[in-house]
N, C-alpha and C positions, 0 to 999 in steps of 0.2 A: 782668794776664792772665785768663783765663774759661775755666769750667768746666760746662758744663750736662749736667743728667742729665733724660732724659724718659722718660715710660712712658705706655702706651696701655691699660695693664690697666683693669678696670672698677670700682668707679669712680675717674678715675687720679688724683684728689684724694686720697687715701690714701696719695699718696707723700709729703703732709705729716704724717702719721701716723708712718711709717716714719723720716723724717730729723728729728723732733722740731721743724718748724719750721713755724709756720702759715702757708699761702700768702696771706692778706692783710695781712702785714705785711711789712715790711723789719727783715732785723738785723743789726745791725753789732756786730763781733768786734774789740778792740784785737789786735793781735799785736806782738811783739817785734821787727818790720821793717816795720810799717806797720798797716793792719788789711783785714779780711775783711768783706764785705756779702753776704750770704745774700737772694735775691729770686723772684719767679715771675713771670716775662714772660708763661706762661698758664698757667692752672690751669682745667680743666673735665673734667667727667665723663668725657670723649672722650680728653683729654691734656695732659698734666701735666709743665711745666718748670721744672725749680727750676736757677739759674744761682750758682753762686760766684765772687765777681769778689774774687782778689786786688792791693792796692794797693798795693806794694813802694816805701818811701821810699829814693830810691838816695842822696840826703844822705845819711840814717842809715847807710847801706850802707858809705860810705865813712868817716863819722866813726870805725864799728866797726873798718873795714878788716878784716871777715871776707869769709871767702868770694871768689868770683872777684873781684867788684869792688874789694877791698882788697888782692887778691894781684897782680894784672896790669900794676903801676906807676902810672905818672902818667896814661898815656893810658886806662889799666883803670877810674880811677876816675869818669873821666867819660863813658865808652863802656860799656855794659854793655847786653843783652840781657836783665838779670834781671826789669827790671817788667817786661816784655811777654810774656815765655814760661811756658811749664807747667815746674815746677823742684821744687826741694825744701821752695820756699816753700809752693807748692800742697800738697804732701802734710802740714807741718806744720799749715797752716791747716783741711784734712782732719779730721786728727786732734781738731784743738781743736773746729771748728766742730758735726762728725757723728760725735764719739766713740761714743755710745751707740749709734747705728746700727751702727757697726763692729763693735761687742759681740755684735748681731743681738740684741737684747733691744727690749721694746716692750712698755712696762705696760699701758697702755691695748688695745693689740691684738699680743697675741703669735702669733697663728696667722698673722697678714700677715707679721712679721718672719719666719716660717719658710717663707713663698711665694716658691716661682719666678714670674716676671712678667717681660716684655717690656721692656726698658732700654735706651736707647741715650745715649750719650757723645761730647761733642762737644769734639774740643778744638782750640782755631782756631790754635794755634800752639805743637805740641809739638816740641822739640830731639830729634834724635838721629843721637847718636856711632857712627853704622853704618847710616844710611839706612831706606828703607822694609824691605829685607829684616830688621831689626833687629825694628821695629816688629810686623811680623807672626810672625816665629820666639818673639816674650815671648807675644805676646794669643791670636794663632789655637789654640795647644795648649789654650788654657782655653775654648775654644769660641764665641769671637767673631768676626766677620765683619768685615774690617777695610776701611775703604776711606780713602785717602792722597791728600794735594796736596799736592806740594812748591813753597814757596816760592822767587819767583827773586831773588836776591840784587840784580841789576840787568843790566836785557838790553843795555843799554848799554857792558857791562862784560864779556863771555862770559868773559874769561881771569882774572876772579875763583872761576871753578870755581861746581861746584854746591854750593847751601844744604843746612845740615843741618837748614832748619826743615820743616814739615810742620802740614798740617790734617788733622786724625785723626778720624775717626767709628769707634766700635764700638759694634756691635749684637750682642744676648745675649738670651737666658732664663734668668734666674738671677735668686740672691738679690740684694738690695741690699747687704746685708752684705760678700757674696763681689764683688761690682763695686767698692766703697769697697777693700776691701783690695788687690786688684788693684792700684786707680790709686796707692795709698799707696805700694807697695812698686814699680812697673814706672815711674812717672814720673819718678824718682831715676836708675834703672836705664839710662833711655833718654839722659837727661840727661849722664849719668856726670860729674856732681858734685853735691855737696852744700855748704851755704852755714855748717855747722856741722862741729865737732870730732866724729868719730867714733872710739867707743870702744867697751868692753863691750856697753852698754847696746844698744848696735846692735844687736848680735845676738840679744838678747832680742826686741828690735821685730821684727827681720827673720823671726825663727820665731813668734812671736806671731802677725803679720800674714799668715803665708806657712804655717800649718799645717795646714790643709786643703788646699793645694793644691801647696805648692810641693817637697815629698819626689818628686811624681811627675811635676814639671815638666823638659821634656827638655834646659831651658837652664837647671837651677837651680845650676849651676856658674858660668856667667857671671852671673847673677843675684845670687848673692852676691858675688862677687870685686866687680861694680859697685856695688853698695849698700852696701860697707864700704870703699869708696876703695882696694880692692886693698893692704888690709891684710892681709897672707898668714895671720898670727897668728889675728885674727879670722875670717879666710874659713875656713881651716880648722877652726876649733873648729866654725862652723855645719855646714861640710858634715862633719862626726863624726857631729854630732846630727840629719843628715838623709840619711845613709846607713846603710843597715839591715847589719849584721855578717852575715846572712847569706842568700844569694837568695830564699829563700820567707821573710824573716821579716818580711811586710806589716806595719804595724801595725795592733796589735790593742787595741779599747776596754779596757783593763785597770781592771776596774770593782773597786775594790779592796776594797767595804764590802757588806755584804747588804741586798737589797731587796724587797720583794713577801714571793714565799712564802717564802724562807729568814727571813725578820725572823718571821713567823706561826708556822713550826713551832721557832724557837729562842725565842720569845716566854717561853714557862712557865719556862725555864731562866735566862730573866734573863742570857743567854749571850752576846750581842755587848758587854754591860758588864762579864762576868765576864774577858773576852779582852782590854779592854781595861785593866781594872785586872793582870791578869796581866803582860800586856806593860809596862807603866808600871813594875811590880816591878822585872822583870828588866831594864829599862834602867837604874833606880837602882842596882841591885844590880851592874851592870856596872862604877860610878863613872862613866857618861860626861857629860860637861858640852855634847857636839853631840851631834844626833840628826836622822836624817832619813827621814821616813814617806815610804813608795815605795808611789803607788798609796793616797794621802791622804785622798780621796774627799773629802766633806761637812764634814770636819777633826773627826771624833769622839774620834778619839785625840789628834790634836793641841793641843785644849781642854784634856785631863787632864794632857798634858805641860807644856803653859804655866803648869801650877801646881806645877810640882818648881824649887825654888830652885836645885837645882844645875847646870839645865841654863840656859846661857849662849846658846845658838845651838839654834834648831827651823827647820827647812825641811820643807814638803810639797810632794811632788810628783804630778801625776797628768796623765794624758793627755787629760782631759775637762776644758776651758775652762769649762762649764757647772757641775762640780763644784768647780772653783776659785773661783767665784763663789758657791755656796753657801757654802761652807767659809769664804770672806771675811766673808759675813754671818754665819754663826753663830758665828764668832772676834771680830764686831762690831770686827775691826782698825780701823776710823775712830774708836773711842772709846777706846782705849785708850791709856795714858799711853805717853809716850814711853821710857821706859826699857824697858815692857813691850815696846813694840809694834816696838822696833830689834831686838828678839832673835828675831823670828819673821819667815819671810819664806813666800809660797807661791807655786812655779814650776811652768810648764807644760812637760814632758817624757814621754818614752816609756823604760820599760825595757827596749825593744828596740835601743835608743841609745847608744850611748858617750857620756858626758857630764861634763864633766871639773867642773861643778858639783856632782856626788856626791859628789867625793872629798873626802878629809881629816874624816872622820865618824868621830866615838867610837865612835855605833851608827845601824845600820838598823834600820827596823823594816818587815816586808810582812805585812800584817794580810789573811788569805784574799784572796789574790790570785792566788799560781801555781795556782791552779785552774779560774782564767780563761783560761789560755793553751793555745793548741793543743800539743802531745806537742813536736811538732817546733822549738818557739820557745822550748823550757825551757834548750836550751845555750846561745842567744842571752843569755835572762835570764841565766843562772849567767856568761857571758860578763862582763855589765854591772855584776852587783853585787859579784860574789864576784872577777871578774879585773881590772875598768878600776878600778870605784869603790872596792873591798877597805875597806870600814870596818873596827875592829876588832873589833866586834862586831855579828852580826846576828841577829835575831830575827824569827822567821817563823812564823806559825801557816795551818793549813788544816785541814779538816773531816777528821773521822774516818769513811769512809765504813761502817763496821761499826755505828759506831752507830743509822745512820739505821733500823733496823730496832727502835729506840725511839720514833718518832714514826709512832702511829697514824695521821695525816692523810695520812704518805708512800707511794704505791702502790711497790710492790716494785719494786726496779731503774731507780727514777728516782732524779736527784740534786736537791738542796737545791736547788739555783738551776737555772734553764732557761740560762744562760748557762756555767754550769760545764762544760770538757771532759773531766773526770776528776775522781773524788774517790778518795783513796788509804785501803786499812787502814795498819794501823800498820804492818805489817812491809814492805810500797811504799813507805813514806813515812820510814823509818829506813834502808833501803836507797838510795835516791834521796841523801838528805842525807849519809850517810856515803860515799858516791862525792864528793859534790861536795865537802865535807869534805877527802878526800884530793886530790882534783885542785890544792886551789886552796889550799893551805896552813894551814887550819883544824881545830878539834878541834872536835867536837859533842856536845852532850848534849839530852836530849829530857825533856818535862814535861807532863802532862795540864794542860788548860783544860775546866772546870765539873764537873759530878758526875762520879766513876768508876763506871762500871757491872762489876759481877766478872768477866761475859763477855766483853762487847764494849768495854771501855777509855771513855774520855772524848769526850762529843761532837767536841771541837775538840782537834788535837794540837800542840803547840808546838815546836820547835827552837832551840836558842841555839848559834848559832856564834863560838867565838872565834879569831882568830888563833894561830899558835903562836908 
């Protein structure tokens, strides 16, 4: 099976940088089902084309008896389209061969990875259990110009019916990362088949690869069902995380940790470190053995939580994939010993969506997050954290706007961070937290973080919610 990607962006050979594959070489990668070869049939400044050739071993498929070749009876063992068509085999090869490009990273040319460029994809043989209409339904909402040509089964036998195989060309102007993730998800959706067992980890793959485009795709339900092989529980879990709780709760970047101006303002107080120390102490005092940091950002709090021996399960959640990458580097997860590595996990997720992965924790920490949410979204946030996840203890901090008068460089009336949608007074915070506690079966107490000004209170205010 073949897949080609071409660009005419100048110089077109920059495609090699994006894919981390030198156009002057042929690259070979062994796969569990055969092997994949990457080569460039053309590479000039005007136009560059990369070809992914996936060579499936049909004998190996029969021996393993996996996928369609192994489940279709004796005839299916010898007559199979798998070696010749785009299918889940090519998705697996894409992730293996172009994995770094699919994350949108380029060490040598980061600005190039973020660039929108003209791209053209050709899939000579793409099965579509839904015909041309389904191909258009999946790709056109993503901005592609779609051209298709149906392959004939055999013109001598018209009673065989129409073929489900198409030659497809997709053209668009977008980031290469987006293109690769679209193909990874949608090729198996069109084929409506996968060659491997589909379990809970496939939900994570779907949401990770579809994070930037799937929530707003008009066919997202059909995509989820087909991608997850019609396993209702998995499709339901995926849709719960893709569907907002409120009609107006579009996903927003929950930047749970301070940056820029806020860091400068608070540096003289070492306030961020004081927040981390205070929150860790509250987690320990609660007797928690499991904790989830909601809006974990770059992992500063997670690093301190890892040092607490009483914790045997630590999870960090953030809506920003880039922040999670920084957190993984900060925590040096690849270098941790197995015992420590097994107790921490990073998850991509939003506080605007129900998520079963957030349930069952002794404690949840939410550090400098709520002020990044528009006021109408606070109710959705409340339902996700206090209603759906419902940890035994919730530890939440937010700035005290009254204390802002003690920052000489902060103009009157401005918030500490340009992304803050509001900053509460002590009375406003206590009123909101008290109402949340009452509605959701918690009790709440408050504690200061940082030096307490006799007139204006602490720079950061903390609420500790406990289930009644």
